[in-house]
C-alpha positions in Angstrom: 183.6 143.2 -98.2 180.8 143.3 -100.7 179.7 140.3 -102.7 176.9 140.9 -105.2 175.0 137.9 -106.6 172.4 139.2 -109.0 169.2 137.2 -109.5 170.7 133.9 -108.1 167.9 131.7 -106.7 168.7 129.6 -103.6 167.5 126.2 -104.7 164.1 125.1 -105.9 161.4 125.9 -103.3 163.8 126.9 -100.6 162.9 130.5 -100.2 159.3 131.5 -100.8 158.8 133.0 -104.2 156.9 136.0 -102.8 159.4 136.7 -100.0 161.3 140.0 -99.9 163.4 140.4 -96.8 166.8 141.2 -95.5 168.4 138.1 -93.8 171.0 139.1 -91.2 173.3 136.8 -89.2 175.0 138.4 -86.2 177.1 135.7 -84.6 179.0 137.3 -81.8 181.4 139.7 -83.7 180.5 138.5 -87.2 177.8 140.6 -89.1 176.5 139.4 -92.5 173.5 140.4 -94.6 171.6 138.8 -97.6 169.1 140.9 -99.6 166.3 138.8 -101.1 163.7 140.1 -103.5 160.8 137.8 -104.4 162.7 134.6 -103.6 166.0 135.6 -105.3 169.2 136.6 -103.6 170.1 140.0 -105.1 173.2 140.9 -103.0 175.2 139.8 -100.0 177.4 141.9 -97.7 179.7 141.2 -94.8 180.8 144.0 -92.4 184.5 144.0 -91.3 185.9 145.3 -88.1 184.3 145.4 -84.7 180.6 144.7 -84.7 180.0 144.4 -80.9 177.4 146.4 -79.0 173.6 146.4 -79.6 173.6 150.2 -79.5 175.4 150.1 -82.9 172.9 147.7 -84.5 171.0 150.5 -86.3 174.2 151.7 -87.9 175.0 148.2 -89.0 171.5 147.7 -90.5 171.7 151.1 -92.3 175.1 150.2 -93.8 173.7 146.7 -94.9 170.7 148.3 -96.6 173.0 150.8 -98.4 175.5 148.2 -99.5 173.0 145.6 -100.7 170.5 148.0 -102.2 167.7 146.4 -100.2 164.2 147.7 -101.1 162.0 145.8 -98.7 160.8 146.5 -95.2 161.4 143.4 -93.1 164.5 142.0 -91.4 165.1 138.4 -90.1 168.0 138.1 -87.7 170.0 135.1 -86.6 171.6 136.0 -83.3 174.4 134.3 -81.4 175.1 136.4 -78.3 176.9 135.9 -74.9 173.5 136.5 -73.1 171.6 133.9 -75.2 170.7 131.0 -72.9 169.0 127.6 -73.7 167.4 125.5 -70.9 165.7 122.2 -71.0 162.6 122.5 -68.7 159.9 120.1 -67.6 156.3 121.4 -67.6 153.0 120.1 -66.1 150.3 118.8 -68.5 148.6 122.1 -69.4 147.8 123.7 -72.7 146.8 127.0 -74.2 147.0 130.1 -72.2 147.9 128.2 -69.0 150.9 126.7 -70.8 152.1 130.1 -71.9 151.8 131.4 -68.3 153.8 128.4 -67.0 156.6 129.0 -69.7 156.7 132.7 -68.8 157.1 131.7 -65.1 159.9 129.3 -66.1 161.6 132.0 -68.1 161.7 134.3 -65.0 163.2 131.4 -63.0 165.8 130.2 -65.6 167.2 133.5 -66.8 170.9 134.2 -65.9 170.9 137.9 -66.5 169.3 140.9 -64.7 166.0 142.4 -66.0 163.1 140.9 -67.9 163.6 138.1 -70.5 162.3 137.6 -73.9 161.7 133.9 -74.6 160.9 131.3 -77.2 160.2 127.6 -76.8 160.5 124.4 -78.8 158.7 121.2 -77.9 160.7 118.1 -77.1 159.8 114.4 -76.7 158.4 113.8 -73.2 160.8 112.3 -70.7 160.0 111.8 -67.0 157.6 114.8 -67.0 154.4 115.1 -68.9 155.9 117.5 -71.4 159.3 119.0 -72.0 160.6 122.0 -73.8 163.8 123.8 -74.8 163.6 127.4 -73.6 165.5 130.1 -75.4 166.1 133.2 -73.3 167.5 136.6 -74.2 167.4 140.0 -72.3 164.3 141.9 -73.2 166.4 145.2 -73.2 168.6 143.7 -75.9 165.6 142.7 -78.0 164.2 146.3 -77.7 167.5 147.7 -78.9 167.4 145.5 -82.0 163.7 146.4 -82.7 164.4 150.1 -82.3 167.5 149.9 -84.6 165.4 148.6 -87.4 162.6 151.2 -86.8 165.2 154.0 -87.1 166.0 152.8 -90.6 162.3 152.4 -91.6 162.5 148.6 -91.3 160.6 146.1 -89.2 162.3 143.2 -87.4 160.0 140.2 -87.8 162.1 137.5 -86.2 165.1 136.9 -83.9 166.2 133.3 -84.3 168.8 131.4 -82.2 171.4 129.5 -84.4 170.3 126.2 -83.0 166.9 126.6 -84.8 168.8 126.9 -88.2 171.3 124.1 -87.3 168.4 121.7 -86.3 167.3 121.6 -90.0 170.5 119.7 -90.9 169.2 116.6 -89.2 167.1 115.9 -92.3 170.4 115.4 -94.2 172.1 113.1 -91.8 170.2 109.9 -92.8 169.2 108.8 -89.3 167.3 105.6 -88.9 164.4 105.0 -86.6 165.3 105.4 -82.9 168.8 106.8 -83.8 170.0 109.9 -82.0 172.8 112.1 -83.0 174.6 115.4 -82.1 175.3 118.4 -84.3 177.8 121.0 -83.4 178.5 124.3 -85.3 181.1 126.9 -84.9 179.3 130.3 -84.6 182.1 132.9 -84.6 183.7 132.3 -81.2 181.1 130.0 -79.7 179.7 126.5 -80.4 176.0 125.8 -81.0 175.0 122.2 -80.1 171.8 120.4 -81.1 170.6 116.9 -80.3 167.9 115.2 -82.3 166.5 112.0 -83.9 165.0 110.8 -87.1 161.5 112.1 -86.1 162.6 115.7 -86.5 162.1 116.7 -82.9 164.8 118.4 -81.0 166.2 116.8 -77.8 168.5 119.5 -76.6 169.9 122.9 -77.7 172.8 124.6 -76.0 175.4 127.3 -76.6 178.9 126.2 -75.5 181.7 128.7 -74.9 184.7 128.5 -77.2 185.2 126.4 -80.3 187.5 123.7 -81.8 189.6 126.3 -83.5 190.6 127.7 -80.1 190.5 124.8 -77.6 189.4 121.5 -79.0 190.1 119.6 -75.7 187.9 121.9 -73.5 185.1 121.8 -76.1 185.3 118.0 -76.2 184.8 117.9 -72.4 181.6 120.0 -72.8 180.4 117.8 -75.6 180.9 114.6 -73.5 178.9 116.2 -70.6 176.1 117.2 -73.0 175.9 113.6 -74.4 175.8 112.2 -70.9 173.0 114.7 -69.9 170.9 113.7 -72.9 171.3 110.0 -72.0 170.1 110.6 -68.5 167.2 112.8 -69.5 165.8 110.6 -72.2 167.1 107.1 -71.2 168.5 106.8 -74.7 172.2 107.1 -75.5 173.7 109.0 -78.5 174.0 106.0 -80.8 175.0 107.7 -84.1 177.8 110.0 -83.1 178.7 113.7 -83.6 178.6 115.8 -86.7 180.5 119.1 -86.8 179.8 122.1 -89.1 181.6 125.4 -89.7 185.0 126.9 -90.3 187.9 124.5 -89.5 185.6 121.6 -88.9 187.3 119.3 -91.4 190.8 120.0 -89.9 189.6 119.5 -86.3 187.8 116.1 -86.6 190.9 114.1 -85.5 191.6 116.5 -82.5 188.0 116.1 -81.3 187.9 112.4 -81.9 190.9 111.9 -79.5 188.8 113.3 -76.6 185.3 112.1 -77.4 184.1 108.5 -77.3 181.4 109.2 -79.9 182.3 108.9 -83.6 183.0 112.3 -85.1 182.1 113.1 -88.7 181.8 116.2 -90.9 178.2 117.5 -91.6 177.0 116.7 -95.2 175.8 120.3 -95.5 178.3 122.5 -97.2 179.5 125.5 -95.2 178.5 128.6 -97.3 179.8 132.0 -96.3 176.2 133.3 -95.9 174.7 130.1 -94.7 173.0 131.3 -91.5 171.4 134.5 -93.0 170.2 132.6 -96.0 168.9 129.5 -94.2 167.0 131.6 -91.8 164.8 132.8 -94.6 163.9 129.3 -95.6 162.4 128.4 -92.2 158.6 128.5 -91.9 157.6 131.3 -89.6 155.0 129.3 -87.7 157.5 126.6 -86.6 160.6 128.5 -85.6 161.4 129.8 -82.1 161.1 133.5 -82.4 162.5 135.6 -79.5 160.3 138.5 -80.4 157.3 138.7 -78.0 153.9 138.0 -79.4 153.0 141.7 -78.9 155.9 142.7 -81.2 155.1 140.1 -83.7 151.5 141.2 -83.9 152.3 144.9 -83.9 152.0 145.2 -87.7 148.5 143.6 -87.6 147.6 145.9 -84.7 148.9 148.9 -86.6 147.0 147.9 -89.7 143.9 147.3 -87.5 144.4 150.6 -85.7 144.9 152.4 -89.1 141.7 150.7 -90.4 139.8 151.7 -87.2 141.2 155.2 -87.5 140.2 155.5 -91.1 136.8 154.1 -90.4 136.4 156.4 -87.4 137.5 159.4 -89.5 135.0 158.4 -92.3 132.3 158.0 -89.7 133.1 161.4 -88.2 133.1 163.0 -91.7 129.9 161.2 -92.5 128.4 162.4 -89.2 129.5 166.0 -89.9 128.1 165.8 -93.4 124.8 164.3 -92.1 124.7 166.9 -89.3 125.3 169.7 -91.8 122.6 168.3 -94.1 120.1 167.9 -91.2 120.9 171.4 -89.9 120.3 172.8 -93.4 117.1 170.8 -93.6 116.1 172.2 -90.2 116.9 175.7 -91.3 114.9 175.2 -94.5 112.0 173.7 -92.5 112.1 176.7 -90.1 112.0 179.1 -93.1 109.1 177.1 -94.5 107.3 177.2 -91.2 107.8 181.0 -91.0 106.6 181.4 -94.6 103.6 179.2 -93.9 102.9 181.1 -90.7 102.9 184.4 -92.7 100.6 182.8 -95.3 98.4 181.5 -92.5 98.2 185.0 -91.1 97.2 186.4 -94.5 94.7 183.6 -94.9 93.2 184.3 -91.5 92.9 188.0 -92.4 91.3 187.1 -95.8 88.9 184.7 -94.0 87.9 187.4 -91.6 87.2 189.8 -94.5 85.2 187.1 -96.3 83.3 186.3 -93.1 82.5 190.0 -92.7 81.3 190.2 -96.3 79.3 187.1 -95.9 77.7 188.4 -92.7 76.9 191.7 -94.5 75.4 189.7 -97.4 73.3 187.6 -95.1 72.0 190.7 -93.4 71.1 192.3 -96.7 69.3 189.0 -97.7 67.3 189.1 -94.5 66.4 192.8 -95.2 65.3 191.9 -98.7 63.3 188.9 -97.3 61.6 191.1 -94.8 60.7 193.6 -97.5 59.6 191.3 -100.2 58.3 188.4 -98.1 58.2 184.8 -99.3 57.2 185.6 -102.9 57.3 182.7 -105.3 58.7 183.2 -108.8 56.0 184.5 -111.3 55.6 181.1 -113.0 51.8 181.7 -113.8 52.6 184.9 -115.7 55.3 183.1 -117.6 52.9 180.3 -118.4 50.2 182.7 -119.5 52.7 184.5 -121.8 53.7 181.2 -123.3 50.0 180.3 -124.0 49.7 183.4 -126.2 52.2 181.8 -128.5 51.4 178.1 -128.1 47.6 178.0 -128.4 46.5 177.0 -132.0 44.3 179.6 -133.8 41.4 177.1 -133.8 41.2 177.1 -129.9 40.3 179.7 -127.4 41.3 179.4 -123.7 38.4 180.3 -121.5 39.7 179.2 -118.1 43.2 178.9 -116.6 43.8 177.8 -113.0 47.4 177.5 -111.5 47.6 176.4 -107.9 51.0 176.1 -106.1 51.5 173.0 -104.0 54.5 172.1 -101.9 57.1 171.8 -104.7 55.0 171.9 -107.9 52.2 173.7 -109.7 48.8 172.1 -110.5 47.5 173.5 -113.8 43.9 173.3 -115.2 43.3 174.7 -118.6 39.9 174.9 -120.3 38.6 176.3 -123.6 36.6 175.9 -126.7 37.0 175.9 -130.4 36.5 179.1 -132.6 33.5 178.2 -134.9 33.1 181.8 -136.0 36.3 181.7 -138.0 36.0 181.1 -141.7 36.7 177.6 -142.7 40.1 177.1 -144.2 40.6 175.7 -147.7 42.8 173.0 -146.2 41.3 171.2 -143.2 43.7 170.8 -140.2 45.8 167.8 -140.3 45.8 167.1 -136.5 43.5 167.8 -133.6 44.3 171.3 -132.2 43.9 170.0 -128.7 46.5 167.3 -129.2 48.8 169.9 -130.7 48.4 172.1 -127.6 49.0 169.2 -125.3 52.2 168.3 -127.1 53.5 171.9 -126.9 52.7 172.1 -123.2 54.3 168.7 -122.5 57.5 169.9 -124.1 60.0 172.5 -123.0 60.2 174.9 -121.4 57.5 174.0 -118.9 57.3 170.2 -119.4 53.7 170.0 -118.2 52.8 166.4 -117.2 49.2 165.8 -118.5 47.1 164.0 -115.9 43.7 163.8 -117.7 42.7 160.8 -119.9 43.1 161.0 -123.6 39.3 160.5 -124.4 37.9 162.5 -121.4 35.8 165.6 -122.5 34.8 168.0 -119.8 31.5 169.9 -119.6 31.8 173.6 -120.3 32.2 175.7 -117.2 29.3 177.7 -116.0 29.5 181.3 -117.2 30.2 183.6 -114.4 27.5 186.1 -113.4 27.7 189.7 -114.4 28.9 192.0 -111.9 28.1 195.6 -111.3 31.7 196.2 -110.2 34.6 197.5 -112.1 35.4 195.8 -115.3 38.4 193.4 -115.3 40.8 194.6 -118.1 43.2 191.6 -117.9 43.4 189.0 -120.7 41.5 186.4 -118.7 38.8 188.9 -117.9 38.5 189.9 -121.5 38.3 186.3 -122.6 35.6 185.6 -119.9 33.5 188.6 -121.0 33.9 187.5 -124.6 32.6 184.0 -123.8 29.8 185.3 -121.7 28.7 187.6 -124.5 28.8 184.9 -127.0 26.9 182.6 -124.7 24.3 185.2 -123.9 23.6 186.1 -127.5 20.5 184.5 -128.8 21.4 181.9 -131.3 19.2 180.6 -134.1 21.6 177.6 -134.6 21.4 174.4 -133.0 23.1 174.0 -129.6 26.9 173.2 -129.8 27.9 169.7 -129.1 30.0 168.7 -126.2 33.0 168.2 -128.5 33.5 172.0 -128.9 34.9 172.3 -125.4 38.3 170.9 -123.9 39.9 170.6 -120.5 43.6 170.0 -119.9 45.0 169.2 -116.4 48.6 168.6 -115.5 51.4 169.0 -113.0 54.3 171.4 -113.6 57.5 171.4 -111.5 
């Protein structure tokens, strides 16, 4: 039977607006599904015929997805099964991981089926013990079948919820006062789910009773009386508000149950919708419901995402490492090629250096040979100076003596001479003293002679050299000397020349 309800929202704030999930209620032989997309019920579907056997769960889910057009990935299941067991257990005052270990140990002790058990717990008000809990037990093998059935259809089972967890939400609508305790019984397709609770919202007892009021109301009433007595003994508080019943045939069986129960029996104020269980399961907050899936299965998506992220990061790191390795290998090859090229260049440079050293050695040898042949000859500076005098001496002067002596790093120059009185007088007398003109020329370039004599100092004429019977000196100084001697030795009728006709210039030339 297919019942499509397009875009019908289930009450304001009931189903989270961002929720997309497939709500399934599998109550014994009754299989129903509700497809919800972003908080709206888009389609509902109920499977007819036999729906027993967990091995067929994947086929039922596949058919539900096809019939409702569900486009999400998660499934929430409300399960009423013959192997589902609820037990009220007392626990020591422990918390955290120790409490989880104690509950797990209690689950192994309280299970009534072979194999391991999947369990979920709900806290109850403390009684005689420090803390008390309702323990929901289901075979772990059955849970694995349900999880695998969803995986085969590309879905993920996020919660397996006992019907008592959904039924317990009706206590908020019963109007219980403070310290009032009541019972809620619901028909779950062949069995009866029983809950006991008070006005504080805590559950006192959850139990699945065989049979229902549509089959044997008297036998069911006996189990209800026993449950009420058990609650009174455990909590020292009687059921003082009565019993509310919910489900198919509840209104017709109120009188039949009342005849066998001392508690007042009334109909639950919550309306019995055809898809009540599958729809209400989606309204429950995930953190407060008893989920029969183990913590490992609940955290599997996070672990998968984490593993995917780690895998991606690892792959990126490997790729980055390979790229870095390739880059560094390329750099190493390039450096090796550079080293080889530099080694070749170094070899060529060493060969060039050897050739240049050989040339330098040969040049040094030739210099030594030249030095041995020529000796330590200074440059011909006196000859250059004499040649310069031939151009720089004014016509009014005659140089009679020239002495150039080489010292450590300079030349000491002494220049002496006289004026030429034999020349005819010029029409225009000289503007400057010829001796000063000569000094100025010698002090300038190219020889830059540094004059050391005083400006007003006049030297006595040098003594004429004696005649020699040797060979005649044909050089310029010799000729000038002979000329001066001849003039000095010629008898003169004039008066003796004054001391002002002679000059002496001394200086240093570097």
